[in-house]
C-alpha positions as CSV (number, residue, x, y, z in Angstrom):
1,M,85.9,93.7,85.2
2,D,88.0,92.5,82.3
3,P,90.7,90.1,83.8
4,R,93.2,91.2,81.2
5,N,92.9,94.8,82.4
6,P,92.1,94.8,86.1
7,A,92.3,98.6,86.6
8,L,90.2,100.4,84.1
9,P,90.5,104.2,84.3
10,H,87.4,106.1,84.8
11,L,86.8,109.8,84.5
12,C,84.7,111.4,87.2
13,D,82.5,114.3,86.4
14,D,85.3,116.7,87.1
15,G,87.7,114.9,84.6
16,V,89.8,113.3,87.4
17,V,91.1,109.7,86.6
18,V,90.0,107.1,89.1
19,K,91.0,103.5,89.0
20,H,89.3,100.6,90.7
21,Y,90.8,97.3,91.7
22,T,88.6,94.5,93.1
23,N,89.1,91.0,94.6
24,G,85.4,90.3,94.8
25,E,85.1,91.3,98.5
26,I,86.5,94.9,98.4
27,T,87.3,97.5,95.8
28,V,90.3,99.7,96.2
29,I,90.0,103.1,94.6
30,W,93.1,104.9,93.5
31,K,93.1,108.6,92.5
32,P,96.5,109.1,90.8
33,D,96.2,112.9,90.8
34,L,96.1,112.9,94.6
35,C,99.0,110.4,95.1
36,Q,102.1,112.0,96.8
37,H,104.2,108.8,96.3
38,S,105.0,108.6,99.9
39,G,105.4,104.8,99.6
40,V,103.4,104.0,102.8
41,C,101.3,101.5,100.9
42,A,104.2,99.7,99.2
43,R,106.3,99.6,102.4
44,G,103.4,98.3,104.4
45,L,102.2,95.6,101.9
46,P,104.9,95.2,99.1
47,A,103.1,92.1,97.7
48,V,99.9,94.1,97.1
49,F,101.2,97.6,96.2
50,R,103.9,97.2,93.6
51,P,104.8,100.6,92.1
52,R,107.1,99.1,89.4
53,M,104.6,96.5,88.1
54,H,101.5,96.6,85.9
55,P,98.9,96.5,87.4
56,W,100.6,98.0,90.4
57,I,97.9,96.8,92.9
58,E,97.5,93.0,93.3
59,L,94.6,92.3,95.7
60,G,95.0,88.6,95.6
61,A,98.3,88.8,97.6
62,T,96.6,88.9,101.0
63,D,93.3,89.1,102.8
64,S,90.8,92.0,102.4
65,K,91.0,93.2,106.0
66,T,94.8,93.6,105.8
67,I,94.5,95.5,102.5
68,A,91.8,97.7,103.9
69,D,93.8,98.5,107.0
70,Q,96.8,99.5,104.9
71,V,94.7,101.6,102.5
72,D,93.4,103.5,105.6
73,R,97.0,104.5,106.2
74,C,97.4,106.4,102.9
75,P,98.5,109.9,103.9
76,S,97.2,111.7,100.8
77,G,93.8,110.1,100.5
78,A,94.7,108.8,97.0
79,L,93.8,105.3,98.1
80,S,90.4,104.4,99.5
81,W,88.3,101.2,99.7
82,I,84.7,100.1,99.9
83,A,83.2,96.7,100.7
84,N,81.6,95.3,97.5
85,S,78.6,94.4,99.6
86,D,78.1,98.1,100.2
87,L,78.1,98.9,96.4
88,P,74.9,99.2,94.4
89,S,74.3,96.2,92.1
90,G,76.6,96.1,89.2
91,D,79.3,98.4,90.7
92,G,82.8,97.1,91.7
93,Q,82.7,94.4,89.1
94,E,83.6,96.3,85.9
C-alpha cells in the first residue's frame, strides 16, 4: 500500500467502489455505496473513524481488536474487516 494514499479505491466486478485500510494486522474494508452515515463508527471510535478528515479511517489510533469490535457494530454492513493473516499472500498490503 502506498503510504501517501492509504485507501486506494478498487472496483469490484460489479463496479462498486471498495476501499481498504490496513495497519498490518487487520484490513478494514469500506463500501461507500452501502454506508448509511449513521455515525456509529465515529461515535464509538472518534480517533479511528474521522468523517471530516482524509483519509477518514486511521487504524493506528488504537489496537486491532478494538477496531474490529467497532467495525462489527456497523449497522449497514458498509464496514467489515479481515485479519491480514487470513488473506492470501499479497492481499491487504496494496
